[in-house]
N, C-alpha and C positions, 0 to 999 in steps of 0.2 A: 635513380630509380631503376631496379633491376627489371630486366625483360624476360627472366626466366619464369615460364608458366608453372603453377602448382599442379600437383597430379589430379587432385580432386575436381570433378566437373564443376561443382559449385565455387570452389576456390578459383578456378580458371575464369568463370564468368565474373566473379567479384573483382578479380585482378584486371580483367578486361574493362571493366566499369571505371576502376581507379585510374587506369591509363587514359581512357576517354575523357574522364572528367579533367584530369590534368592538362590535356591538350586544350579543351574548351576554356579552362580558367586562364591558361597561358595566352590564348588567342584572344579572350575578352580583355586581358590585361593590355596586351601590346596593340590590339587593333588591327595592325598591318605588319606581317612578318612573312618570312619563308618558312620551308620546311625544314631547313638547316637550322634556322633560329628555333623552331618548335623543339626539335631534337635537344639543342643545347638547353633549352629552358626547362624541359621536362625529364631529361637524362634517358630518354626512350631511343631505341635503335631507329635508324633510318627507315627500315622495313616496317617497324610497327608504326611509326609516324605516317608513313605513305599509305598505309591501310586504313588508319584512323581518319586521315585526311580525306580520303576517298569517300568515306561514309559520311563524314560531317558536311562535305559538300554536297552530297545528294540530298541530305537532310535540310540544307539551307543555312546551317550554322557558319559556313565558310564560303567565301566568294573568291573565285580565281581571278586575279587580275593582271596576269601576264608577267613579262620580265620586270624586274626592279631596276634601280640605278645601276649603271656600269660599276663592276668591281673586278678584281684580279680573276681571270678565268671566265668561265661561262656565267651569264647573268642568271640569277635566281628568279624562280618563279614566285610571284607574291601571292599571299593570301590576306584576305581581309575578313575581320569578324563582322557578321551581320547583326547589328543590334536588334533588328525585326525578328530574329529567330527566338527572341526570349522576351515574352511581354508579361507585364504585371498589371494588376487592377487596383486602383486606389478608391475605396468607397468611404464617403462621410455620410453619416446619419445626423441630419439637421433638421429635426422635426419642425414642420410637417412634410420636409422634403427629404430626399435622398440624392447625392450627386456622386457621380463615378467617372474617372479618368482611365483610359487605357494607355499605358506608357511603355516604350521599348526599354532595352536595358541601359540606354544611355540618359533616360529620363525623359526623352522627348514624348510629348502627349500626342497621340495619334487618334484619339476619340474621346469625346466629352459629352456627358448628358446630365440633365437635372429633371427629376420627377417627383411624384407624390409618394411619400412613403407609406406602405400598405400596412395593415394590422399585424401581418405575420412577417417579423423582421427578416428571418432567414430565408424564407421564400422570395421575399422582395429583393433581397441582395443577391441571390443566387440567380434569379431570373433576369435582374438587371444587368449583371455581370455577362451572363451567357449571351444576352441579347446584344450587348455592346461589342463584345470581342468577336460575335459571329463566327465566320469561317476560320478565324484565325485562333480557334480554341486550342488546337494542338500545341500552339505556341506559348500558351498561358503558363507561366512558372510560379506565380505567387499572388496573393491577394493581402492587402491591409485594410483594416476596417477601423474608422474612427468613430467612437461612441461617446456621448454625453454622460458618462458615468465611469465607474471603477471597473477595471478589467484585471482579472487574475487567471493567468493560464487559459485566455480565451473566454472565460465566464464573465458575464456583465452583471453588475449590481448597481444600486443607487443611481438609476438612469430613469426617473420618473417620466421624463419627456417621451420616452419611447415604451413606457409601460413596464419597466423593469427595475424593481426595487430589491428583490431577491435574486441571487446568482442564477444566470441561465447560460448555458454553454454555447454561445453563438459562434464562436471560433470552430469548435469541433464539429458542429453541424454543417457549417458552411464548407470546411475542409472535406468531410465525407461526401458532400453532395458533388463538389467540384473537382476533388481529386488532387488538389495542389495545396502547398503549405499556406497556412492563413494566420496572420498576426492581427490581434485585436488590441487596441490600447485607447486610453482617454483621449479625447479629441484635443485638450489643451497640451498634453504631452506631444501630440502629432504637430500642433501649432508651434512648440517650441522647436521641435526637429525641423520643421519647415524653415522658420527663420534662420535657424543656424545654416541650412543648406543654401538658401537663396535669398534671405532677407536681412533685416537689421542686426542679426547675431552672427553673420558670415564671418566676422573678424575677430571672434572670441572664442573660448573654449568653455567658458562659464557663464550662465546667465540664468535669470528667473523670468519666465513670462506669466503676466498676470492678465487673465482674461475676464472681462466684465460682460455678462450678457443677462440672461433670465437667472442663471447662477453665477457664481464666482469661483474660479478654479485657478491653479498655477501649474506651470509645467517647469521642471528644474533640470537643466543640463550642467553637469560637473565633469571636467576633464574630457569634454567632446562626448559625452553619454547622457542619454535621457535616463534620469533616476526615478525609479518607480517606487521603492520601498519594499517591505516585507511582503505586503499583501496587495501592492499595486495601487495603495491609496494615496501615495505621496502626492501632495499638491492639492488636496481637498481642502483648501483654505477656506472655503465656504462655510465649513463646519466649525470654525474657531467660535468660541462662546462669547457671549456679551454679558457684561456685568457679573461675571463669575459664576453664571449658573452652570450646573453639570447635569442637567436633565437630559436623557437620552430618548431621541425620538426616531422613528423610521420611515418618516414621510419622504425621505430623500432630499429635503430642504434644510440647509444649515442655518444657525442663528445669524451668522454674519451676512451671509448672501441675502437672507430674507429681509434685511434692513438696508443694505447698501448696494444692491443689484440693480439693474435697469427698471425692472418693474417697480421697486419701491421708489427709486428716483423719479420715474414718469408720474406716480401718484402724487408726489409732493410738487412736481412741476405743474401738473394740472390744478392742484389747490392754489398754487401761487398765481396762475395765469388760466382761469377757467376756460375750457373749450375742450376740443378733441385732443387726444393724447398725441404728442409729437412723434414723428418717426425716429428722431434721435434726440431723446431726452437729456442727455449730457450736453449736447451741443446747444440745445435750447436753453438749458440752465446756465450755461457760460453767457449766452446771449442776454438772458433777464438779468444777471447779476451786474451787468454794466450799468443798468438804470434802477434797479430795485434793491433796496437794503434787505428786505426779507430774502430775496433769491441770493444775495451775496452773502448773507449769513448762512443760508443753506448749503452753498457752495463751499464755503469754508468747512462745514461740517463734513462733507462728503471727502474733501481733500484731506482732511485731518483723519478720518477713518482709513482712507486708503493709504495714506501714509504710515499709519499704525500697523497695518497689515504689511506693508513692504518691510518696515523695521523689524517686525516679529520674524519674518522669514530671513532677513539679511543678517540678525544677529545670530542665526542658528547655521547658515550655510555659507554666507559671505560670497554671494554670487558675482559682485562686481558690477554687473549690468542688470537692470530690471526693464523689460520690454512691456509696455501697456498694449493691449490687445482688445478688440471688441470696442464696447462703448468707451472704455478708459482711453482709448487712442483718439477719441473725439475731443478731448480737452483742448482748448485753444492754447496759444503759446504762453500767455499770461499764466494760466491755471497749471500749465505743466510746469513752468518755472517755479510757481508756489510750491507745487508738489516736490520738486527737487529741493527746494530750500528747506522744507519740513523734514525731508528724509536726511539731507546732509547735515542738519543740525544734531541729529541724534544718533546716526549710525555709526558704529564703532570703527568702520573700515569705508574706504571711498566706495561709493555706490553710485553709479550713473543711472538715470531714468531716461529712457528714449521711448518713442512711439514704435511699435512693430509696423512694419512696412508692407506685408504682403496681404493683409486683409483676409477676405474669405479664401484666398488660394493658399494659406498657410497650411491649413490641415491637409490639402491634397499634396503639396509639396513634400510634406513630411510622411504622408501615407506612401506615396512613390518611394521615397528613401527606404522606408520600412520594408514595402514589398520586395524591392531589389536586393534588400539585405537577406530577406527570407528565401528568396527565390533559389532553387537548385535545378540543374538540368535533370530531365526525366531519363531514366535508364533506357538504353536501347533494347529492342526485343532480342531475345536469345536467337 
């Protein structure tokens, strides 16, 4: 990288910011290094590196750690990147609640809170993040928001649980208020990303995560990247039609999820075993199936429907691994084996079915990963 400054004041300032960013990125990557290392990694002159390091130490990006290991000649003074200099917020909208985590640039969570989701989603998100980050607001570099709906360029739709059926620009509104990059994505996409980062999918580059709750959705990871489709609606498998119907509806609830989601299963479980709705309908259904023929028959129907869903997806994208999340992860071992058998009998390529492992934390793990990817250092003042 050339150190020669352009003659235009604007160009000079832009050049300075590029050099500053290159030093931050090199330090973030190496974590611990000397000024000489920085000069070698960035191609900047020793004088430029010294000036930028002085500035970044004062701002808290870099910490001076004294002489490093003995080498030929004078020991080099070591610098360490401070992960707390860059914070991100991971927000998950889980009606009727909202959860938020503040993490540093290494993904370490430094603050966490759960509260009730207010009527105004943007106001709730902004106030929640500002309150949780507190005095560390100058270090906030990015925000990721998980929503139970379709997100296209930060606009959210088909999210009836938060009152959003038509598109609403949540991302743009929050970014304008907080002044940092904001990424908004479907919650199941973020679950898939989270399982890839720290869960059951950490050992693969391709997977399909199927999440069963009040709705049913899928998150697709191919070649290590979450795939969203042309308009962000990839994975909306709850809208798969039943019985060949082509009727279009705008209620935000798809045909498949209306019949095979947690709510539908809970209704049948209560009919099979009258009483209060169980907290875990799928787990209760598995328990009843051990002694009740009608429950066994209905469990077979559920597994058949879910296997059909997996097969429909596997035939198109060949994920190799399918993770079951939400209520689907509550299947007991026998039911899981049965589901695997149903899938293996008909899939055109080997497809392993596993339980997701992160549970409620998958969304926040994914959101932290998203926010760190979106985060950019703020430019210094002229």
